[in-house]
CHARMM internal coordinates of N, CA and C (Angstrom, degrees):
IC EDIT
DIST 1 N 1 CA 1.4590
DIST 1 CA 1 C 1.5299
ANGL 1 N 1 CA 1 C 110.99
DIST 1 C 2 N 1.3374
ANGL 1 CA 1 C 2 N 116.16
DIHE 1 N 1 CA 1 C 2 N -34.45
DIST 2 N 2 CA 1.4546
ANGL 1 C 2 N 2 CA 119.48
DIHE 1 CA 1 C 2 N 2 CA -179.77
DIST 2 CA 2 C 1.5328
ANGL 2 N 2 CA 2 C 110.61
DIHE 1 C 2 N 2 CA 2 C -68.38
DIST 2 C 3 N 1.3439
ANGL 2 CA 2 C 3 N 116.49
DIHE 2 N 2 CA 2 C 3 N -34.94
DIST 3 N 3 CA 1.4648
ANGL 2 C 3 N 3 CA 119.80
DIHE 2 CA 2 C 3 N 3 CA 177.41
DIST 3 CA 3 C 1.5254
ANGL 3 N 3 CA 3 C 111.24
DIHE 2 C 3 N 3 CA 3 C -64.74
DIST 3 C 4 N 1.3210
ANGL 3 CA 3 C 4 N 117.23
DIHE 3 N 3 CA 3 C 4 N -37.54
DIST 4 N 4 CA 1.4620
ANGL 3 C 4 N 4 CA 120.89
DIHE 3 CA 3 C 4 N 4 CA 178.06
DIST 4 CA 4 C 1.5277
ANGL 4 N 4 CA 4 C 110.77
DIHE 3 C 4 N 4 CA 4 C -65.04
DIST 4 C 5 N 1.3214
ANGL 4 CA 4 C 5 N 117.27
DIHE 4 N 4 CA 4 C 5 N -41.40
DIST 5 N 5 CA 1.4680
ANGL 4 C 5 N 5 CA 120.20
DIHE 4 CA 4 C 5 N 5 CA 178.11
DIST 5 CA 5 C 1.5270
ANGL 5 N 5 CA 5 C 111.10
DIHE 4 C 5 N 5 CA 5 C -65.93
DIST 5 C 6 N 1.3317
ANGL 5 CA 5 C 6 N 116.96
DIHE 5 N 5 CA 5 C 6 N -36.37
DIST 6 N 6 CA 1.4624
ANGL 5 C 6 N 6 CA 120.34
DIHE 5 CA 5 C 6 N 6 CA 177.00
DIST 6 CA 6 C 1.5180
ANGL 6 N 6 CA 6 C 110.43
DIHE 5 C 6 N 6 CA 6 C -65.45
DIST 6 C 7 N 1.3427
ANGL 6 CA 6 C 7 N 116.62
DIHE 6 N 6 CA 6 C 7 N -43.06
DIST 7 N 7 CA 1.4651
ANGL 6 C 7 N 7 CA 120.60
DIHE 6 CA 6 C 7 N 7 CA 179.01
DIST 7 CA 7 C 1.5234
ANGL 7 N 7 CA 7 C 111.05
DIHE 6 C 7 N 7 CA 7 C -63.06
DIST 7 C 8 N 1.3155
ANGL 7 CA 7 C 8 N 116.89
DIHE 7 N 7 CA 7 C 8 N -43.77
DIST 8 N 8 CA 1.4591
ANGL 7 C 8 N 8 CA 120.18
DIHE 7 CA 7 C 8 N 8 CA -177.77
DIST 8 CA 8 C 1.5240
ANGL 8 N 8 CA 8 C 112.37
DIHE 7 C 8 N 8 CA 8 C -68.88
DIST 8 C 9 N 1.3248
ANGL 8 CA 8 C 9 N 117.54
DIHE 8 N 8 CA 8 C 9 N -21.37
DIST 9 N 9 CA 1.4594
ANGL 8 C 9 N 9 CA 119.16
DIHE 8 CA 8 C 9 N 9 CA 178.04
DIST 9 CA 9 C 1.5278
ANGL 9 N 9 CA 9 C 111.88
DIHE 8 C 9 N 9 CA 9 C -90.96
DIST 9 C 10 N 1.3394
ANGL 9 CA 9 C 10 N 118.05
DIHE 9 N 9 CA 9 C 10 N -22.12
DIST 10 N 10 CA 1.4622
ANGL 9 C 10 N 10 CA 120.96
DIHE 9 CA 9 C 10 N 10 CA -178.73
DIST 10 CA 10 C 1.5249
ANGL 10 N 10 CA 10 C 111.35
DIHE 9 C 10 N 10 CA 10 C -88.88
DIST 10 C 11 N 1.3246
ANGL 10 CA 10 C 11 N 118.17
DIHE 10 N 10 CA 10 C 11 N -37.19
DIST 11 N 11 CA 1.4690
ANGL 10 C 11 N 11 CA 121.75
DIHE 10 CA 10 C 11 N 11 CA -174.74
DIST 11 CA 11 C 1.5340
ANGL 11 N 11 CA 11 C 113.11
DIHE 10 C 11 N 11 CA 11 C -59.86
DIST 11 C 12 N 1.3270
ANGL 11 CA 11 C 12 N 121.20
DIHE 11 N 11 CA 11 C 12 N -43.10
DIST 12 N 12 CA 1.4735
ANGL 11 C 12 N 12 CA 118.99
DIHE 11 CA 11 C 12 N 12 CA 177.85
DIST 12 CA 12 C 1.5241
ANGL 12 N 12 CA 12 C 113.21
DIHE 11 C 12 N 12 CA 12 C -64.67
DIST 12 C 13 N 1.3161
ANGL 12 CA 12 C 13 N 117.08
DIHE 12 N 12 CA 12 C 13 N -33.63
DIST 13 N 13 CA 1.4639
ANGL 12 C 13 N 13 CA 120.27
DIHE 12 CA 12 C 13 N 13 CA 179.91
DIST 13 CA 13 C 1.5242
ANGL 13 N 13 CA 13 C 109.94
DIHE 12 C 13 N 13 CA 13 C -67.80
DIST 13 C 14 N 1.3330
ANGL 13 CA 13 C 14 N 116.52
DIHE 13 N 13 CA 13 C 14 N -46.29
DIST 14 N 14 CA 1.4600
ANGL 13 C 14 N 14 CA 120.78
DIHE 13 CA 13 C 14 N 14 CA -180.00
DIST 14 CA 14 C 1.5229
ANGL 14 N 14 CA 14 C 110.75
DIHE 13 C 14 N 14 CA 14 C -64.11
DIST 14 C 15 N 1.3333
ANGL 14 CA 14 C 15 N 117.28
DIHE 14 N 14 CA 14 C 15 N -43.19
DIST 15 N 15 CA 1.4685
ANGL 14 C 15 N 15 CA 119.41
DIHE 14 CA 14 C 15 N 15 CA -179.03
DIST 15 CA 15 C 1.5248
ANGL 15 N 15 CA 15 C 111.26
DIHE 14 C 15 N 15 CA 15 C -68.10
DIST 15 C 16 N 1.3279
ANGL 15 CA 15 C 16 N 118.18
DIHE 15 N 15 CA 15 C 16 N -34.87
DIST 16 N 16 CA 1.4618
ANGL 15 C 16 N 16 CA 120.54
DIHE 15 CA 15 C 16 N 16 CA 176.78
DIST 16 CA 16 C 1.5208
ANGL 16 N 16 CA 16 C 110.95
DIHE 15 C 16 N 16 CA 16 C -65.06
DIST 16 C 17 N 1.3260
ANGL 16 CA 16 C 17 N 117.58
DIHE 16 N 16 CA 16 C 17 N -43.53
DIST 17 N 17 CA 1.4609
ANGL 16 C 17 N 17 CA 120.70
DIHE 16 CA 16 C 17 N 17 CA 177.36
DIST 17 CA 17 C 1.5223
ANGL 17 N 17 CA 17 C 111.33
DIHE 16 C 17 N 17 CA 17 C -64.18
DIST 17 C 18 N 1.3408
ANGL 17 CA 17 C 18 N 117.06
DIHE 17 N 17 CA 17 C 18 N -40.88
DIST 18 N 18 CA 1.4615
ANGL 17 C 18 N 18 CA 120.99
DIHE 17 CA 17 C 18 N 18 CA -179.22
DIST 18 CA 18 C 1.5291
ANGL 18 N 18 CA 18 C 111.10
DIHE 17 C 18 N 18 CA 18 C -64.77
DIST 18 C 19 N 1.3377
ANGL 18 CA 18 C 19 N 117.32
DIHE 18 N 18 CA 18 C 19 N -49.93
DIST 19 N 19 CA 1.4584
ANGL 18 C 19 N 19 CA 119.97
DIHE 18 CA 18 C 19 N 19 CA -177.68
DIST 19 CA 19 C 1.5278
ANGL 19 N 19 CA 19 C 111.69
DIHE 18 C 19 N 19 CA 19 C -70.07
DIST 19 C 20 N 1.3203
ANGL 19 CA 19 C 20 N 117.01
DIHE 19 N 19 CA 19 C 20 N -31.26
DIST 20 N 20 CA 1.4585
ANGL 19 C 20 N 20 CA 119.49
DIHE 19 CA 19 C 20 N 20 CA 175.84
DIST 20 CA 20 C 1.5177
ANGL 20 N 20 CA 20 C 112.17
DIHE 19 C 20 N 20 CA 20 C -66.55
DIST 20 C 21 N 1.3335
ANGL 20 CA 20 C 21 N 117.05
DIHE 20 N 20 CA 20 C 21 N -42.59
DIST 21 N 21 CA 1.4640
ANGL 20 C 21 N 21 CA 119.59
DIHE 20 CA 20 C 21 N 21 CA 177.97
DIST 21 CA 21 C 1.5201
ANGL 21 N 21 CA 21 C 111.25
DIHE 20 C 21 N 21 CA 21 C -69.54
DIST 21 C 22 N 1.3272
ANGL 21 CA 21 C 22 N 117.87
DIHE 21 N 21 CA 21 C 22 N -35.72
DIST 22 N 22 CA 1.4621
ANGL 21 C 22 N 22 CA 120.69
DIHE 21 CA 21 C 22 N 22 CA 177.00
DIST 22 CA 22 C 1.5284
ANGL 22 N 22 CA 22 C 111.01
DIHE 21 C 22 N 22 CA 22 C -65.14
DIST 22 C 23 N 1.3254
ANGL 22 CA 22 C 23 N 117.13
DIHE 22 N 22 CA 22 C 23 N -41.63
DIST 23 N 23 CA 1.4654
ANGL 22 C 23 N 23 CA 120.53
DIHE 22 CA 22 C 23 N 23 CA 177.82
DIST 23 CA 23 C 1.5272
ANGL 23 N 23 CA 23 C 110.58
DIHE 22 C 23 N 23 CA 23 C -64.41
DIST 23 C 24 N 1.3185
ANGL 23 CA 23 C 24 N 117.29
DIHE 23 N 23 CA 23 C 24 N -41.17
DIST 24 N 24 CA 1.4610
ANGL 23 C 24 N 24 CA 120.46
DIHE 23 CA 23 C 24 N 24 CA 177.67
DIST 24 CA 24 C 1.5165
ANGL 24 N 24 CA 24 C 112.24
DIHE 23 C 24 N 24 CA 24 C -63.00
DIST 24 C 25 N 1.3285
ANGL 24 CA 24 C 25 N 116.71
DIHE 24 N 24 CA 24 C 25 N -39.65
DIST 25 N 25 CA 1.4635
ANGL 24 C 25 N 25 CA 120.59
DIHE 24 CA 24 C 25 N 25 CA 177.75
DIST 25 CA 25 C 1.5247
ANGL 25 N 25 CA 25 C 111.17
DIHE 24 C 25 N 25 CA 25 C -64.38
DIST 25 C 26 N 1.3229
ANGL 25 CA 25 C 26 N 116.72
DIHE 25 N 25 CA 25 C 26 N -43.98
DIST 26 N 26 CA 1.4667
ANGL 25 C 26 N 26 CA 119.96
DIHE 25 CA 25 C 26 N 26 CA 178.97
DIST 26 CA 26 C 1.5286
ANGL 26 N 26 CA 26 C 111.68
DIHE 25 C 26 N 26 CA 26 C -65.32
DIST 26 C 27 N 1.3200
ANGL 26 CA 26 C 27 N 117.38
DIHE 26 N 26 CA 26 C 27 N -37.19
DIST 27 N 27 CA 1.4636
ANGL 26 C 27 N 27 CA 120.91
DIHE 26 CA 26 C 27 N 27 CA 177.84
DIST 27 CA 27 C 1.5232
ANGL 27 N 27 CA 27 C 110.51
DIHE 26 C 27 N 27 CA 27 C -64.78
DIST 27 C 28 N 1.3278
ANGL 27 CA 27 C 28 N 117.17
DIHE 27 N 27 CA 27 C 28 N -42.21
DIST 28 N 28 CA 1.4617
ANGL 27 C 28 N 28 CA 119.88
DIHE 27 CA 27 C 28 N 28 CA -179.88
DIST 28 CA 28 C 1.5190
ANGL 28 N 28 CA 28 C 111.50
DIHE 27 C 28 N 28 CA 28 C -68.53
DIST 28 C 29 N 1.3200
ANGL 28 CA 28 C 29 N 118.72
DIHE 28 N 28 CA 28 C 29 N -38.28
DIST 29 N 29 CA 1.4698
ANGL 28 C 29 N 29 CA 120.90
DIHE 28 CA 28 C 29 N 29 CA 176.60
DIST 29 CA 29 C 1.5191
ANGL 29 N 29 CA 29 C 109.84
DIHE 28 C 29 N 29 CA 29 C -62.75
DIST 29 C 30 N 1.3348
ANGL 29 CA 29 C 30 N 116.94
DIHE 29 N 29 CA 29 C 30 N -42.88
DIST 30 N 30 CA 1.4628
ANGL 29 C 30 N 30 CA 119.83
DIHE 29 CA 29 C 30 N 30 CA 179.40
DIST 30 CA 30 C 1.5269
ANGL 30 N 30 CA 30 C 112.32
DIHE 29 C 30 N 30 CA 30 C -70.44
DIST 30 C 31 N 1.3235
ANGL 30 CA 30 C 31 N 117.26
DIHE 30 N 30 CA 30 C 31 N -22.28
DIST 31 N 31 CA 1.4632
ANGL 30 C 31 N 31 CA 119.27
DIHE 30 CA 30 C 31 N 31 CA 176.73
DIST 31 CA 31 C 1.5258
ANGL 31 N 31 CA 31 C 110.56
DIHE 30 C 31 N 31 CA 31 C -73.63
DIST 31 C 32 N 1.3430
ANGL 31 CA 31 C 32 N 117.09
DIHE 31 N 31 CA 31 C 32 N -39.42
DIST 32 N 32 CA 1.4580
ANGL 31 C 32 N 32 CA 120.04
DIHE 31 CA 31 C 32 N 32 CA -179.68
DIST 32 CA 32 C 1.5232
ANGL 32 N 32 CA 32 C 112.70
DIHE 31 C 32 N 32 CA 32 C -82.44
DIST 32 C 33 N 1.3316
ANGL 32 CA 32 C 33 N 118.01
DIHE 32 N 32 CA 32 C 33 N -31.88
DIST 33 N 33 CA 1.4632
ANGL 32 C 33 N 33 CA 122.38
DIHE 32 CA 32 C 33 N 33 CA -179.52
DIST 33 CA 33 C 1.5219
ANGL 33 N 33 CA 33 C 108.92
DIHE 32 C 33 N 33 CA 33 C -127.15
DIST 33 C 34 N 1.3365
ANGL 33 CA 33 C 34 N 118.71
DIHE 33 N 33 CA 33 C 34 N 77.42
DIST 34 N 34 CA 1.4660
ANGL 33 C 34 N 34 CA 119.81
DIHE 33 CA 33 C 34 N 34 CA -176.81
DIST 34 CA 34 C 1.5261
ANGL 34 N 34 CA 34 C 111.95
DIHE 33 C 34 N 34 CA 34 C -71.43
DIST 34 C 35 N 1.3210
ANGL 34 CA 34 C 35 N 115.69
DIHE 34 N 34 CA 34 C 35 N 139.63
DIST 35 N 35 CA 1.4625
ANGL 34 C 35 N 35 CA 123.92
DIHE 34 CA 34 C 35 N 35 CA 176.68
DIST 35 CA 35 C 1.5228
ANGL 35 N 35 CA 35 C 112.83
DIHE 34 C 35 N 35 CA 35 C 54.52
DIST 35 C 36 N 1.3099
ANGL 35 CA 35 C 36 N 117.83
DIHE 35 N 35 CA 35 C 36 N 37.37
DIST 36 N 36 CA 1.4589
ANGL 35 C 36 N 36 CA 121.08
DIHE 35 CA 35 C 36 N 36 CA -178.20
DIST 36 CA 36 C 1.5249
ANGL 36 N 36 CA 36 C 110.10
DIHE 35 C 36 N 36 CA 36 C -89.60
DIST 36 C 37 N 1.3190
ANGL 36 CA 36 C 37 N 115.30
DIHE 36 N 36 CA 36 C 37 N 127.56
DIST 37 N 37 CA 1.4615
ANGL 36 C 37 N 37 CA 119.57
DIHE 36 CA 36 C 37 N 37 CA 172.90
DIST 37 CA 37 C 1.5181
ANGL 37 N 37 CA 37 C 110.67
DIHE 36 C 37 N 37 CA 37 C -86.40
DIST 37 C 38 N 1.3294
ANGL 37 CA 37 C 38 N 116.98
DIHE 37 N 37 CA 37 C 38 N -33.16
DIST 38 N 38 CA 1.4646
ANGL 37 C 38 N 38 CA 121.94
DIHE 37 CA 37 C 38 N 38 CA 172.56
DIST 38 CA 38 C 1.5203
ANGL 38 N 38 CA 38 C 107.19
DIHE 37 C 38 N 38 CA 38 C -126.70
DIST 38 C 39 N 1.3069
ANGL 38 CA 38 C 39 N 116.72
DIHE 38 N 38 CA 38 C 39 N 139.81
DIST 39 N 39 CA 1.4477
ANGL 38 C 39 N 39 CA 121.34
DIHE 38 CA 38 C 39 N 39 CA -178.17
DIST 39 CA 39 C 1.5215
ANGL 39 N 39 CA 39 C 109.39
DIHE 38 C 39 N 39 CA 39 C -92.89
DIST 39 C 40 N 1.3262
ANGL 39 CA 39 C 40 N 118.42
DIHE 39 N 39 CA 39 C 40 N 128.30
DIST 40 N 40 CA 1.4638
ANGL 39 C 40 N 40 CA 120.67
DIHE 39 CA 39 C 40 N 40 CA -173.06
DIST 40 CA 40 C 1.5226
ANGL 40 N 40 CA 40 C 114.31
DIHE 39 C 40 N 40 CA 40 C -64.51
DIST 40 C 41 N 1.3271
ANGL 40 CA 40 C 41 N 119.42
DIHE 40 N 40 CA 40 C 41 N -23.63
DIST 41 N 41 CA 1.4592
ANGL 40 C 41 N 41 CA 118.23
DIHE 40 CA 40 C 41 N 41 CA 180.00
DIST 41 CA 41 C 1.5221
ANGL 41 N 41 CA 41 C 112.62
DIHE 40 C 41 N 41 CA 41 C -83.00
DIST 41 C 42 N 1.3280
ANGL 41 CA 41 C 42 N 118.79
DIHE 41 N 41 CA 41 C 42 N -3.45
DIST 42 N 42 CA 1.4610
ANGL 41 C 42 N 42 CA 120.90
DIHE 41 CA 41 C 42 N 42 CA 174.03
DIST 42 CA 42 C 1.5257
ANGL 42 N 42 CA 42 C 111.41
DIHE 41 C 42 N 42 CA 42 C -93.09
DIST 42 C 43 N 1.3232
ANGL 42 CA 42 C 43 N 116.95
DIHE 42 N 42 CA 42 C 43 N -28.24
DIST 43 N 43 CA 1.4560
ANGL 42 C 43 N 43 CA 121.12
DIHE 42 CA 42 C 43 N 43 CA -175.57
DIST 43 CA 43 C 1.5252
ANGL 43 N 43 CA 43 C 108.70
DIHE 42 C 43 N 43 CA 43 C -120.39
DIST 43 C 44 N 1.3335
ANGL 43 CA 43 C 44 N 116.68
DIHE 43 N 43 CA 43 C 44 N 120.98
DIST 44 N 44 CA 1.4562
ANGL 43 C 44 N 44 CA 120.82
DIHE 43 CA 43 C 44 N 44 CA -175.79
DIST 44 CA 44 C 1.5214
ANGL 44 N 44 CA 44 C 112.51
DIHE 43 C 44 N 44 CA 44 C -104.68
DIST 44 C 45 N 1.3101
ANGL 44 CA 44 C 45 N 118.20
DIHE 44 N 44 CA 44 C 45 N 11.43
DIST 45 N 45 CA 1.4578
ANGL 44 C 45 N 45 CA 119.98
DIHE 44 CA 44 C 45 N 45 CA 177.91
DIST 45 CA 45 C 1.5206
ANGL 45 N 45 CA 45 C 109.47
DIHE 44 C 45 N 45 CA 45 C -106.24
DIST 45 C 46 N 1.3112
ANGL 45 CA 45 C 46 N 115.78
DIHE 45 N 45 CA 45 C 46 N 154.61
DIST 46 N 46 CA 1.4649
ANGL 45 C 46 N 46 CA 120.48
DIHE 45 CA 45 C 46 N 46 CA 180.00
DIST 46 CA 46 C 1.5222
ANGL 46 N 46 CA 46 C 109.33
DIHE 45 C 46 N 46 CA 46 C -112.86
DIST 46 C 47 N 1.3215
ANGL 46 CA 46 C 47 N 115.44
DIHE 46 N 46 CA 46 C 47 N 155.88
DIST 47 N 47 CA 1.4673
ANGL 46 C 47 N 47 CA 120.31
DIHE 46 CA 46 C 47 N 47 CA -178.53
DIST 47 CA 47 C 1.5089
ANGL 47 N 47 CA 47 C 110.61
DIHE 46 C 47 N 47 CA 47 C -91.61
END
COOR INIT
IC SEED 1 N 1 CA 1 C
IC BUILD
């Protein structure tokens, strides 16, 4: 039972850190490449 309480107290902290860092990464990508449908560093060919 103590292991379950430990898991339930650790999982929200880890998920909050994960989603917070993911949101920060997406915000920074959108700051450097606003309104991009394709990101130029993924595709190295030109049309």
